[in-house]
N, C-alpha and C positions, 0 to 999 in steps of 0.2 A: 536594676531590672528594666527601668524605662529606657535607658540608653541602649541596652542590648536589644530591646524590642525595636527601637528606631533603627539600629544598625541593620537589622534584617528586613524590616517592613518597608523602609524607604526604598532600598534598591529593588525589592520585589515589585513594589507599586510602580516604580519608574519603568521597569521592564514591561510590565503589563500595559501601561499607558502607551509606550512607544510601539509595542507590537500591535495594539488595537488601532492606533492611528495609521500605521503603515498599511495595514490590511484595508482599511476603509479608504485610504488615499488611492490605492491601486484601483479599486472599484469605481471611484468617482472620476478618475481621469478621463474616461471615455465619454462621460456625460457632457463635458464642456467642449468637445470637438464639434466645430460648426458644420463641416462638410459631411454629408451622409456616408459616402464610401469610406472615408477615413474613420468615421465613428464605428461603422459596422466592422471594419477590419480590426479595430481596437477591441471590440466586443468578442470577435472571433479569437483573437490572441488570448484574451482572458479565459475564454471557454477551454481553449487548448491547454493552457497552464493549469487550470483547475482539474481537467480530466487527467493530466499527467500526474498531478499530486494524488488524486484519488485512486489511480490505477495501481494495483499491487505490483511490486517488483517481481519479474519472472524469475523462477528458480534457475540457477545457473547449471544445474546438473540434471536437466530433463532427459538427456540421452542415458545417463547413468541410472536414473530412476526407471526408465523403460526397460533397460537391460536387466535390472534387478527384478522387476516384475516378471519378465520372461523366464528368468532362471527359477524364480519361486514357482511359477506355473508348471515348469518342467518337473521340478521336484515333487510337486503335488500330484501330477499325473503318474509319476513313478510309484508313489506311495499308494495311490488308488488302484493301480494295476496289481501291486503286490497284495493288497487287501482282498481283491477279488479272487485271488488264487488260494486263499485260505479256505480249508474245508470247514464249513459252519455246522455240519450235522454230525461230525465225528464223535 
């Protein structure tokens, strides 16, 4: 049982440590740049990378979705017109 636990825990812990240090290393690289314009450019690149990661991927079928909504709206309008022609007091 202990060897099985070590088989799974050790690789998981190793991956966790590597991913944590890689993330912190990227953030600290800009801090040690001496010239101000280069340092600010580095910070700007990091902001752009973070914004790209946080930005949700745009759906590829925007045109198709819009066309589907138009078609549904036309069908709804046709149903509403047919409902209005029904005699309600008969």
